[in-house]
C-alpha positions in Angstrom: 0.0 0.0 0.0 1.3 3.5 -0.8 0.1 6.9 0.3 -2.2 7.4 -2.7 -5.6 9.1 -2.4 -7.7 6.2 -3.5 -10.3 3.9 -2.0 -9.1 0.8 -0.1 -11.1 -2.3 1.0 -9.4 -4.2 3.8 -10.5 -7.3 5.6 -10.8 -7.1 9.4 -10.7 -10.7 10.7 -12.3 -12.2 13.8 -10.5 -14.3 16.4 -11.4 -17.2 18.7 -9.9 -18.1 22.0 -8.9 -21.7 21.6 -8.3 -22.0 25.4 -8.6 -19.7 28.4 -7.5 -19.9 32.0 -7.9 -17.1 34.6 -4.7 -16.8 36.6 -5.2 -13.9 39.1 -6.7 -10.5 39.8 -4.7 -7.3 39.9 -5.0 -4.4 42.4 -6.6 -2.3 39.7 -9.5 -4.8 39.4 -8.4 -6.4 36.1 -8.0 -10.1 35.9 -5.0 -11.8 34.3 -5.4 -14.7 32.0 -3.6 -17.3 29.9 -5.2 -17.8 26.5 -4.5 -18.7 22.9 -5.8 -16.2 20.4 -6.4 -17.6 16.9 -7.1 -15.3 14.0 -9.7 -16.7 11.6 -10.9 -15.9 8.1 -14.4 -14.8 9.1 -14.2 -11.0 8.6 -15.7 -7.6 8.4 -14.7 -5.3 5.6 -13.5 -1.8 6.2 -13.6 0.7 3.2 -11.3 3.7 3.5 -12.1 6.6 1.1 -10.4 10.0 0.7 -12.4 12.7 2.4 -12.3 16.4 3.2 -13.4 15.5 6.7 -13.4 12.3 8.7 -16.7 10.4 8.6 -17.7 7.0 9.9 -20.7 4.9 8.7 -21.8 1.3 8.6 -24.3 -1.0 7.0 -25.2 -2.0 10.6 -27.4 0.9 11.7 -27.3 -0.3 15.3 -23.7 0.7 15.7 -22.8 4.0 17.3 -21.0 6.4 14.9 -19.2 8.5 17.6 -16.2 7.7 19.8 -18.2 4.8 21.4 -17.3 2.9 18.2 -13.7 1.6 18.2 -13.1 2.6 14.6 -13.8 6.2 15.5 -11.8 6.0 18.7 -8.8 4.5 16.8 -9.0 7.2 14.1 -9.1 10.0 16.7 -6.2 8.5 18.6 -4.0 8.2 15.5 -5.0 11.7 14.2 -3.9 13.3 17.5 -0.5 11.8 16.9 -0.3 12.5 13.2 -0.8 16.3 13.2 -1.9 17.9 10.0 -2.9 15.1 7.6 -5.3 14.2 4.8 -8.5 12.8 6.2 -10.3 9.6 5.3 -13.9 8.3 5.6 -14.6 4.9 7.0 -17.4 2.6 6.0 -17.8 -0.7 7.9 -19.4 -3.7 6.4 -20.3 -5.8 9.4 -20.4 -9.6 9.4 -18.7 -10.6 12.7 -21.5 -11.0 15.4 -21.2 -8.4 18.2 -20.9 -9.4 21.8 -20.1 -12.9 20.9 -16.5 -13.3 22.0 -15.1 -13.0 18.5 -13.2 -9.7 18.8 -14.8 -7.8 16.0 -14.5 -4.4 17.5 -10.9 -4.9 18.5 -10.1 -6.2 15.0 -11.7 -3.1 13.5 -9.7 -0.8 15.7 -6.4 -2.5 14.8 -7.3 -2.4 11.1 -7.8 1.4 11.3 -4.5 1.8 13.3 -2.5 -0.2 10.8 -4.0 1.5 7.8 -3.4 5.1 9.1 0.1 4.2 10.2 0.9 3.4 6.6 -1.0 6.0 4.6 0.0 8.8 6.9 3.6 7.6 6.8 4.0 7.5 10.6 6.4 4.6 10.4 5.5 3.3 13.9 6.8 -0.1 14.8 4.5 -2.9 15.6 5.5 -2.5 19.3 4.4 1.1 19.2 1.2 0.2 17.4 0.4 -2.4 20.1 1.0 0.2 22.8 -1.5 2.5 21.0 -4.0 -0.4 20.6 -3.9 -1.2 24.3 -5.3 2.2 25.0 -8.5 1.0 23.2 -8.8 -2.5 24.5 -6.9 -5.5 25.8 -7.5 -7.5 22.6 -6.4 -4.8 20.2 -2.6 -5.5 20.4 -3.1 -9.1 19.3 -4.5 -7.9 15.9 -1.5 -5.9 15.1 0.2 -9.1 14.0 -2.6 -11.6 14.4 -2.3 -15.2 13.4 -1.7 -17.5 16.4 -0.5 -16.1 19.7 -0.4 -17.0 23.3 -1.5 -14.2 25.6 -0.9 -13.6 29.3 -1.2 -10.6 31.6 -4.5 -8.9 30.7 -4.0 -10.1 27.2 -1.2 -7.6 26.2 1.8 -10.0 26.8 1.9 -11.8 23.5 3.9 -14.8 22.2 3.9 -16.0 18.6 3.0 -19.7 18.4 3.7 -22.1 15.6 0.6 -24.3 15.7 -0.6 -26.7 12.9 -3.5 -25.3 10.9 -5.0 -28.6 9.6 -8.4 -28.1 11.1 -11.8 -26.4 10.5 -13.7 -24.3 13.0 -17.5 -24.3 13.3 -18.8 -21.3 15.1 -22.3 -21.5 16.7 -23.5 -18.0 17.7 -26.6 -18.0 19.9 -28.3 -14.6 20.3 -27.2 -14.2 23.9 -25.1 -11.3 25.0 -22.7 -12.2 27.8 -20.9 -9.3 29.6 -17.2 -10.1 30.1 -17.3 -7.8 33.2 -20.2 -10.0 34.6 -18.2 -13.2 33.8 -15.1 -12.0 35.6 -17.1 -10.7 38.6 -18.6 -14.1 39.1 -15.4 -16.1 38.8 -14.0 -17.3 42.1 -10.3 -16.9 42.4 -10.2 -20.1 44.4 -10.4 -21.7 40.9 -7.5 -19.8 39.3 -4.9 -21.7 37.5 -1.3 -21.3 36.4 -0.4 -20.0 32.9 -0.4 -22.5 30.1 3.0 -23.8 28.9 2.0 -23.2 25.3 4.7 -25.5 23.9 3.3 -28.5 25.8 0.0 -28.2 23.9 1.8 -29.6 20.8 3.2 -33.1 20.5 4.5 -34.7 17.3 3.2 -31.7 15.4 -0.3 -32.4 16.6 -2.4 -30.1 18.8 -3.3 -31.9 22.0 -6.9 -30.7 22.1 -7.7 -32.8 25.2 -5.6 -30.3 27.2 -7.7 -27.3 26.2 -10.3 -25.7 28.5 -12.1 -22.4 29.0 -12.7 -21.6 32.7 -15.6 -19.2 31.9 -17.7 -22.2 31.1 -18.3 -23.0 34.8 -19.9 -19.6 35.2 -21.6 -19.2 31.8 -23.2 -22.7 31.7 -24.9 -22.2 35.1 -26.7 -19.1 33.9 -27.1 -20.1 30.2 -27.8 -23.9 30.0 -28.6 -23.4 26.3 -24.9 -22.7 25.7 -23.9 -25.9 27.5 -26.2 -27.8 25.2 -24.5 -26.4 22.1 -21.1 -27.5 23.5 -22.5 -31.0 24.2 -24.0 -31.2 20.7 -20.7 -30.2 19.1 -19.0 -33.0 21.0 -21.7 -35.4 20.0 -21.2 -34.4 16.3 -17.5 -35.5 16.6 -15.7 -32.2 17.4 -12.1 -32.8 18.5 -12.6 -29.9 20.9 -15.6 -27.7 21.7 -15.8 -24.8 24.0 -16.6 -21.1 24.6 -14.7 -18.4 22.8 -13.6 -15.9 25.4 -16.5 -15.3 27.7 -19.0 -16.3 25.0 -21.6 -16.6 23.8 -20.0 -18.1 20.7 -19.2 -21.8 21.0 -16.6 -23.3 18.7 -16.1 -26.9 17.5 -12.9 -28.1 16.0 -13.1 -30.6 13.1 -10.4 -32.4 11.1 -12.2 -32.1 7.8 -14.5 -29.5 6.2 -17.2 -32.1 5.4 -17.3 -33.0 9.1 -17.8 -29.3 10.0 -20.5 -28.9 7.3 -22.4 -32.0 8.6 -22.3 -30.7 12.2 -23.4 -27.3 11.0 -26.7 -28.7 9.7 -27.6 -29.6 13.3 -27.6 -26.0 14.4 -30.1 -24.5 11.9 -31.8 -22.4 14.6 -28.5 -20.4 15.2 -26.3 -18.2 13.1 -23.3 -20.4 12.2 -20.0 -19.9 10.3 -17.3 -22.4 9.1 -13.9 -20.8 9.2 -10.2 -21.5 8.9 -7.3 -20.4 11.1 -5.2 -17.7 9.6 -1.5 -18.5 9.4 
């Protein structure tokens, strides 16, 4: 990409949490975790167009168009650092379900940050972009480089992982909004665990799915038994692993072959579903 005044269409990918442990609580109230972020090819599309004045709009009219939207917040944050620059308008084509644990808003923010860094010739390093992204949300730094990363701390301490990508992901997205704040509030620290040793999750170039877990499930399943049923159904359909993504409400099933994922997808006709691949 060069700094030309032309329209750009850029994919803004979702992510799933393949595993998640809660490890502690900090004095500032934030919890620390140990998780694996996996970028997937399910995506929104962000269209950047030259403009006399910044403007944000979307095909999803339920989205706020002010600084409550992470695209707008990211633009304002970058513009404050850039000084006098040529403005752009942003149009968001929304596909990633909201409030479903798939990181759509964080992905959108990171896409805006990376785009403006390039077209405004700011030349910030990825490390600097991650620092900027962290001001917008704990998941935003992951998307600066994406792909497969282990995360600790509040999600900002990232480690690139070389995991096999020979699997398909079925996402089942019930229309249930689960507050991450609620989930953390109801988690008892007596159940906290140590960080994953990410390398131990691979053996003979195969992912050891039986070692994966999501500790939010003990809380979420009590209040939302429908979500537990989805996990159980995925397992019954032959998923190598099934579990919540983040604090939910999306449940993911891991399958060895696309046809297995398609067969399982047919069981969940009452829910929005997606079949996706990991991004490497």
